[in-house]
N, C-alpha and C positions, 0 to 999 in steps of 0.2 A: 737170322737176326729178327728180332720182334720189331714191330712197327712203333716208331718213337711217338707218334701222334696218339696212338691207342694207350701206350704206357702214361703219357702225360695226362690224358683224359681220366684214366683210372685214379691217378694220384690226386688230380684236382677234385674229383668227386669225393675222394676219401677226406680231403681237407675240409670241404663244405660240410660233410656229415659230422666232422669233429666240432665245427663252429655252431652247428644247428641245435635248435630247441625243438621239442616235440610240440606238435599242434594237432587239433582236430579240424580236419578240412572237409568243407561241405561244398560240393560242386553246385553251381547255379542250374545246371542241366537237370538236377533232380536225381543224380547219381548217389550211390551209397557214401555215407560219411566214413572217412578213413583217417587213420592217424599217419602223418608224414612229418618230415623235418622242414624247418623253416629257419631262415637266418635273417632276423630283423636287422636292417642295416641303420647304423647311427648316422644321422644327418643334422645339419646345422641350418639355421635360418639363412636365406640368401639376402644379405643387407644391400645388395645392389639393386634389388627390386622394391620400390617404395610401397607397393600395395600388396605384398606378399609377407605378412608378419609371422606366419607359422612356418616351421620347418617341414619339408616333405618327408613323409614316412614311407619306407620302402621295405619290401621283403623279398628274399631270394628263395626259390624252390628248385628242386633238382627235377630235370626233365625225366630222369629215369624212373621217378616214382609215379609218373602219370601226367596227364594234360592239366594245365592251369589256364583259365580264362578269366576275362573280366566279369565282375559280379560274383565270383566265387567268394565264399567266406571261410575264414578260419578263426580259431580262438587260440591265442597265445597262453601259455601257462596251464593248459587244460590237462595235459597228460605229463606225468613225470617219468623218470627213467625206468620205474617199475611197471609202467603201464597203467597206473592208478589215476583216476580223474580228480581233479580239484574243483572246488566249488566256485570260486571267483576267478573269472577270466574275462579279458576284453574280447569282444566279438568285432571282427574287422572284416571289411569288404574290399576286394581288389577293384581298383578303379581304372587304371591305365598302365599299359606295359611301358617299361622304362628301357629295359635292355634284355637282349637274349643272345645266347651263344650255344654251342653244341652240348653244353653240360648243364646249364641252369637258365632260369628266366627270373628277371627282377621286375616286380610290379610296385606301383604306387598303391598304398591302401589308406583307408580312413576307418577310424573306430566308430561303430554305430551302437 
């Protein structure tokens, strides 16, 4: 009998890939620029906080595609499904880790 946890992890990773958009990812360490998938998470403003008028923007990355660290940058909407680059895309920088599990990591990011 196969390990249930391993089967569940494979299915969850497949689900994240289906929801993901392609992006051009640039590590802050100076590594090579790569194409990888990212899931921008929809968030809403926290109205309970008086001094935080903007919603927090978050993005989820698969750990199986490589390491993700603070100050890494990515561009949303740069690479389409055919692998072709688009001219206009928002450049984003990862600022703070929000959540991590065995499959993915979620970071807060800002557009620069």
